[in-house]
N, C-alpha and C positions, 0 to 999 in steps of 0.2 A: 604735234607729227612725230615720231621716231625715225631717225636716220638711218640709213642702210646699214652704215657701219655697225649700230648697235644691233640691229635685226640678225646679223651674221653669228651673233654669240646665243645660241639656243637658251641658257639659264637668266641672260638678261631678259629676253623676249617673254618668259615666263612671269618673272618678277616685274617687269613693266606692265606687262597685260593685268595682273591683277591689283599693281597699283593705281591703274587707270580705270579699272572696273569701280574698285574702292571710290574712287575720286571723282568718277562722272565725268571723266576728261573724254576730248575728242581724239581718235586717232585712227591710224590706219595701218594694216599689215598686208603683205604678198601673200601669196597661195602657200608657198612653201611653208613661213611661218606658222599659219593657221595650221596647215597640214602637223606641224610636230605638236602645236598645242593640244590637240585634237589626240594625238597618241598619247602626250604625256598624262591629260586626264584620264583618257579610257585604261591606261596600265593602273593610275593611280585609285580608280573607281571612283572618281569624282562626277558623279551625274550631273550635278547642278552647274558644274563649271563647263562640263561637255556641252550641253545645251546652250550654255552662254556663247562659247565658240560657235557652235553651228551659225545661232542666230546671226551673230556680228559679221561672221565670215559670208553668209548667204547674202546678208544686206549690202557688203563690200564686193562681192563677187557672184553676181546674181546667176550667172550662166555657168559657174563651175558646178557640175553634178555631183562632182566627188562630197561636196559639202551637204548637197540633198541626202545623199547614200548614207553620208555620217549620222546625219539628225535620224533615218529611219532606223540605222541599228542603236542609236542611243532609245529610241521609244521601244525597241524589242529587247534591250537589255532593263529596260524599265518596265517591261511586262504590259505594256501599254500597245497592245497588237492592232488596233481600229488604227490609230495615229501611225502605226510603222508602215501600214499597208496605204493608207492613205498617201503618207509621205513619198514612199518608194512610187507611187504611181505619178508623182509630179515630175521625177527624176526621169522616167519611162517616157513620159512626154516630150521632153528635150531630147534624149538619147536611147530612143528604144533599142537599140543593139550593142548598147555598151555592157561588155561583160560583167563588170563589177554591179551594175543596176539590176542585171538579171541573177546573179548569184546569190544577192540580198533578198530579190523577191522570193527566190526558192527557200532560202533560209526563213524567211516569215512564213512563209507557207508549211515549213517543217513545224515550225513552232505552233502554228495552228490546226497540226495534225492532218494536214493534208499532204499525206506522202506521195501519192500517186502523182499531183501536179508539179510537186517539188521536183520529184525524178524526171519528169518529163523535160522540165527546164534545165536540170543539169546534164542531161544527155545531149540537149540542143546547145549547148554551150561549150561542152567538152571538147571537141574538136577545134575552136577556136580559141580554147585557154592556152596562154602561155606554159611551157612545159616546166617552168621552175613551180606553176602553181595547179597544175594537173592531178596531184596527190592529194589535195583537198578537195577538189569536186568530187574524185573518184570517192574519196572516203564520205563524202555527204550523200554518195547513190547509195554506197554501202549502208549507210545510216539508215534510209528511208526503207530499203529493203527488210533490215532487222526489224525496225519499228512496223513493219507488217507482217513479222514472223516468217519472212521468206529467207531463210538463214542460209540455205545452199547459194543464195543469189547473192547476199552479203558478203559470204565468205570469197566468192570470186572477185568481187570489188575491193574488199581490203587486201585480198591479196595483189591485185593490181596497183594499190596503192603504195603496196610495199615494194613493188616493182621501181616507182619512179622515185621513193623516198623510202629508203632502208631503215632511218630513222624515226619513222612516224609512229611513236609511243602508242598514241590511240587505237591506230589499225591493228596492232599488234596485241592489245589486249583485248579488241572486240571480236577480233579473231579467234583467240584462245575463247570469249565468253560462247560464240556462235558454235564452235566444236565441242564446248560441255555439252550445251545445250541439247545437240543432236546427238550426244552421248558417244562422240566419234573421238575416244581418245586416242586410238592408233592412229588415225589419219591426221591428226593435231600432232601427234609424235613425230611423223614423217617429215611435215612440214617444216615444224622447228628446226629439225636436225637437218634438212637440204636448206633453210635460210640461215643457221649458223655455219653452214660450210661457205656461204658467200658471204657472210658478214660475221666472223668470230669475235668483233669485239661489240657486240650488242648486248648490253648486260639486261636488257627488258626481255631479249629472245632467250638468253640463258635462265631468265628468270621463269619465264613462261614456260620452258622445256621442263624445269623444275617442278612445277606445279602439277604438270600432266604426270611427271614419272612418280609423284607422290599420289595423283589418283590411283595410277596404276600399281601400287605397293613397292615400286621401285625405289626405296628409299636411299639404298647407296648411289644410285645414279643420281638421285636427286640431290643428295649432299653435294656432289661433286660439281652439280650444276650451279647450285646455290654458291659453291665457293667462286666458282668463275664469274658470277654475277656481282658479287660482293669485292671479288677483285678489279674487276672491268670499274665499277662505280663504288667510289669510297664512300663509306657511310651508309649503304644499302641496308636500312634495317630490317625491313619485311624478309632480306633474304636469309638474315643472321635467324631471325625468329622462326620462319618456316624451317629451316636447316634444324633448330631445336626440335621441333616435332618430329622431322624424321629420327633424328636421334632417340628421342624418347620411345618411338614405335621401334627400334631395334633393341632397345634395352640399356642404351649408352648415356645413362643418367648423367654424368660429369660432364660428358661434352654437351648435352643438352644444357644443362645450369649455365655452362660458360657461353652458350649462344645466347643464352636468354639474359644474362648479365651485360653481355656486350650489346644486345638490343634496348636495355635500360640505360646504357650510356649514349645511343643515338636518337633517342625520342624521348619524349615525356612518358614516364611510367603510366600505366593504367591498371585498373582492377585485373584485367585479363592476363595482362603481363605478369602482374604481381602473383597473380594464381599459379601460373606456368612456373613461375620461379619456386615458388612453395611446392608445385607438385614436384619437381625435379629432386629439392632437398627431399621430399618424403620417400621418394624411391630409393633415396641414398641412405634412408632411414635415419637421417639429421631431422627431428621432428621438431626441434626447438627452433631451427631456422625456419622450418615450412610453417609453423603455427605463426610466426613473426611474419613473415609474407602474406599467408591469408589474411592476419590481421590488418596488415597495410591496403590489402584488396579491398576488404569490408570499410577501412575508414573512407576509402575513393567512393566506393560504391557498396553502402550495408545491405542492397536488395541482391547482388551479385550471386546467384546462385551456388556458382561453383566453388566459389570462396568458402561458403559457409560447408558444403559438401567436403571440401578438402580439410576443414576442420574436424568435421565428423569423423572421418577416415582417420585422422592422428589419435585422434582420443580411443576410437575402436582398437586400434594397433597398441594402446597402451590399457586396452580393457578397462576403460572409463566408461560403460555402458550407457549410463545416463546421459554424459556430456554427448555421447556420439549421436544418442537418439534426438536429443535436442536440437543439434545442428543439423543432424539429417532431415529432421521435419522442419528446419527453417528453411532448407532447401528444395525441400516439397512444396511448401507455402508457395515460394517465388516461381517454381517451374515443376510442375506435376510429373514430367518426365523424369526428373534428376534423382530424387531422394525415393522415389516409391519403391523400387525393387529394395533398396536397403531396409525401409522401414519393415516391409513385408517379410524379409529374412530374419529381422529382428521377431518378428510376432510368431513366425514359424519355429522359430528356436526357443522362444521365452513361454510358446505356450504349454510345454510340459513342465514347467517350471515354477516354484511359488515365489521365487525372487530372483532380480536380475543378480544378485550376490551368487547366484546357486552357478552362473556360467563357469563353466571349467576352463582354465588358461588356454588349453588347447583347443578351444572352439574357435576356429577361425572362419571370419565370414567373408572376408576378402580370398575368393579362390582363383581369379584371373589377374594376373600381373599388369595386363594392360585394360582394366576395367575404368581406372580413371581417365587413362588417357582418350579411350573411345566414347566415354560418356562426355567429355570436355567440349567435344565437338557438336556444338548445338546446333540443330536445324532452325534456322529462323522461321520458317513458315510450319515450323510444327504446331497442331492444335494440342492447347494443353486439356488433356479430358479430366473430366470430373472424378474425384477419388471418393469411395464409396465410403461414407463415414463409418459406417459400422464394421467394414473389415479393415479400416486404415487409420483407426483412432489410436493414437499413439499420445498424443498432446491436443487437446481441445483447446486449452488455454494455459498460460504459464503458471497462473496460480494453482491451479487443479493439477498441473503435472507435479509440483513439489509434493503433492499429498499423495497421490497413486496413479496407476495407469491401468486402466481395462482394456484388456486383449480379446479377441475371442479365440476360440479354439477350434480351426476348420475341420480338423482331422481328428476331433473326439465329440463323442454325443452327449458328454456331458455339459453341466452348464459353463458360459463363459468363466475364466478365472479371473480372478483380481489380484495383480502383482501389487504387493506393498513394498514400499520403500522405506525402509527402517529409517530412523532420524540420523543414526550415525553414520550413513552413507551416504547422505543425501544434501549434508551441508554444503560441501564445494559446488554441488551441482544448483543449489539454489542461487549461489552466485551468479551461475552462467544465465539463468533464468532472469535472476534481477537485474543484473547489469553485465551484457556480453563483451562490451569493451573492456571493463576491469578484469573478466576471467581472462582474456586475451593476452592483455597486458601482464597477469602475475601468474598466469600457468606456469608449472614447472613439467619439463618431460622426465621420466624416469629411465 
């Protein structure tokens, strides 16, 4: 048996508990020690140990409802909803009016998509809940209404949550989401300004205000708000990243680049981040650096369409039409909403020419300075429409592309024209087709 002096030190309790479990020895701990052990294993995510503590604690303290509640929560974390419900019912038999029992029961009902029943329980326990814990009950009520798509009612309870706890991050984020879903950006703007007046040191509030300002194209205001968020919360990488997007929309490409580089120092770089860095370099006409970061993006995710699209634009800027077509087509294969217009522009401009070589240096295909930035904002819910093979045929396969490209002439009544690529113009492009990685690593920008 472990002495009281040893149980006073939590680290020894954990060590001794695990040693005794492994050795199969008998022991007894007081309630507070088991509560500490439960908190420890919950935080570390050790579900197996969590169940072990619950079993032993319940056997040694059979009338302590807390351990039954903890076991029900463990089953819930383990996605065993039936056991979670049956276990919480055991606790309810012992102490039906206990707040923790009812709150856990409501939580289980939420996870089982029984939002009306859950909200009803939360409403009943709210008047009896300790002031320090009311924010969480109010937040859960808001979550129930949000799950039922009653967003106005959800907003009401998220606001009440923030009245009780200004620092409730989840309520701030969900509130912004609800306003966004209702397309009530002005209402959201008013709320966050009022909130900041009462709590000017909330990084989350400044960040959400900036997101709304960005949606309203108030980019300069958003930059200021992102600045406050990153000053209040050191290392707020998302604030730097989104601030960079605002600079891009304002044509402040060097400032955007600085923000993206800072983001890369604060978080693990992704294909998306590398592509944004590449886009900033591209806007600064620093194509070698742009291609380098697009290459890095494709190394992380070879299917990331915007990186391929960026390579295509760099090639187009250098009037390397064949390589540009190839990478636009690559982006088109991955996302038919991305490269489609570029490919069609190529067709429209080449339909009156006999060869790609006949393109004039002054024939610019990029006409909108912000085209890339606008296109990089991909709607994840967009449906990728099928592309007509006859009108969008630029590259059917890589081998065929190195031989010729057949493109229909939509505005001319004559037969489709066949664009033949002369051998001396296609050598570099063939390297692209055969090995994109080698091409991207070895390419030089004029």
